[in-house]
N, C-alpha and C positions, 0 to 999 in steps of 0.2 A: 706472087708465089702461093697460088691456091685460093686467093681472096677474089671473089667475083662479085659483080654487082654493077649497077649503073654508074657511069662515070659522073663525078660531081660537075655541076654546071660551073662555068667560068666565074659566075658571080659569087659562088660560095667558097671559092678557093682563095686563101690569103697568099699573095705572092711572097716568095722567099725574100725578095728585095725589101718588103715591108719590115720583116723581122731584122734584117741586116741594118736598115735605116734606124730602127728603134735601138738596136744594140750600139750603133755608132753614136747616136744621140746620148745614150746613157754613159758611154765611155767618155764623151766630150764633157758632160756634166761632172763626171768623176775626176777627170783631169783638171778641170777648173777648180774644183773643191780642193784637190791636193795642192795645186799651185798657190791658191790664196792662203791656205792654212800654213804652208811652208813659209810664205812671206810673213805671216803673223808670228811664226816661231823666230824668224830673224829679228823682228821688231822686239819681241820679248827678250831675246838674248842681248840686244843692244841696250834695252832698258835696264836689265840686270847688271850689265857691265857698267853703265853710267852710275847706277846706284852704288856699286862697289867702289868706284873711283871717288864719288862724292863722300862716302863714309870714311874712306881712308884719309882724304884731305881734311875732313872735319876733325878726325882724331889728331892729326898732326897739328892743325891750327890751334886746337883747344889745349893740347898738352904742351906745345912748344911756345905758343905766343899768347895763350889766353884769349884767343879770338874764336869766333864762330861764324859760319855762313848763315846769313839771315834767312836764306831760303831752304836750308838743309831739311828741317823737319817737314815742311810742306812738300817739297819735291821728292823726298824719300818715299812718301806715301804714294805719290803719282807713279814713280818708277817701279815701286813694289807691285802696285796694282797692274801695271802694264806687263811686268815680268810674269806675274801669275796667270793672267787671263789671255794675253795675246797669243801665247803658244798652246793654249788648251785644245784648240781644234786640231793642231798638228799631233798632239799627244794622243788624241782619239784615233786619228788615222794610223798611228804607229802602235795602237793597242797598248799604250804605256800606262794607262790609268789602272789603279788597283781594282781588281774585280773579285767578288766572292762567288766562287763557282761550286759551292757545296751542293746546290740543287741542279744546276745546268749540267754538271759532269755526269749526273745519274740519269739524264734524260736520253731518249733515242735521238739520233742526229736530226731528224725532221722537227721534233718537238724542241730541241735545243735551238735550232735555227729560228723557229717561230717565237720562242721566248726572247731571243736576241733582238728580233725585229720589233716586238712589242715594247720591250724596255727601251730600245733606241728611239722609238716613236714618242714614248713618254718623255724621254730626255729632250727630244727635239721640240716638243710642245712647250716644256718649261723654259728651255733656252731661248726659244723664239719669243715667248712672252716677255722674258727679262730683257732681251735685245730690243724689242719694240718699245717697251716702257723706258729703257735707258736712252734710246734715240729721241723719244719725245721729250724726255727730261732735259737732255742736252740742248735741243732746239729751243725749248722754253727758256733755258738759261741764256742762250744766245740772243733771243728776242728781248729779254729783260735787261741784258747787259750786266748780268750777275758777275761779281768778282769775289775772290777769296778774301778772308779777313786778315790774312797775313800781310806783312809789309810789301810783298811782291805784287799784290793785287792782281793775281793771275786770273784771266777770264775763265770762269768755271766750265764753260762749254767745251773747252779744249780737252782737259782730262776726262770729262764725262763722255765726250764723243769717242775718245780712245777706248774707253771701257765698252761703249756701245758697239763699236766696230769689232772689238775682241769677242763679244758675245755672238755677233753675227758669224764670225769665223768659227766659233764653237759649233754653231748650227751647220755650217758647211762641212765641218769634220764629221758630224753625226750623219749628215746626208750621204757622204762618201762611204761611211761604214755601213749604212743601210743597203746601199747599192751592192757592196761587197757581200753582205750576208745573203742577199737575195740572188746572188750570182749574176747580176746585171752588169757588173764591172769587175775586173780583175784587180786584186789588191797589189799595190806596188811593193817592191822589196823594202822591208822595214830597215830604217837606219838605227832604230832603237830596239834592243832586245831585253825586255824586263827580266828574263831568266838569267841573263849574264851580266847586266849592268846595274842592277839594284842590290 
């Protein structure tokens, strides 16, 4: 439409299929992140349910029979940790974390998006370091055969690895969020609405 000039050579034109392939790859990564974080949320919900049941049983045993579960204190901390961290990646994808938007709400859309990417990358770096460190810590406990000091003598690598995997799921949730902010993947419909459910 009025634009003239030499036609670009075939070597300088990026085929449309290249962009489509890249978009498909990003969407695939995004779907994988959503799937694994949702699985983590299920694990977190199960851990929270088990914690609740164990505490109810503990109260009944203690008040009615003067007894106590010898593993209650130990496993309560394990279930609590799993409940808090296993679903954290899913909460990120649902935008359910508390955010302070005092600054971002006053920025232009492009600057707000850039700030979102920068803060997400910082979070990804911190979460990745924590996940890597926790994974190495769990593997070291496994190689040493470390066990808890409680009567159950639980192999420590098991709860430590649950925490490590939970942190990797947090990383997956942050990656999914970054792809959404950059427009490389479409955000799924949220199951959780902070505006109406908090």
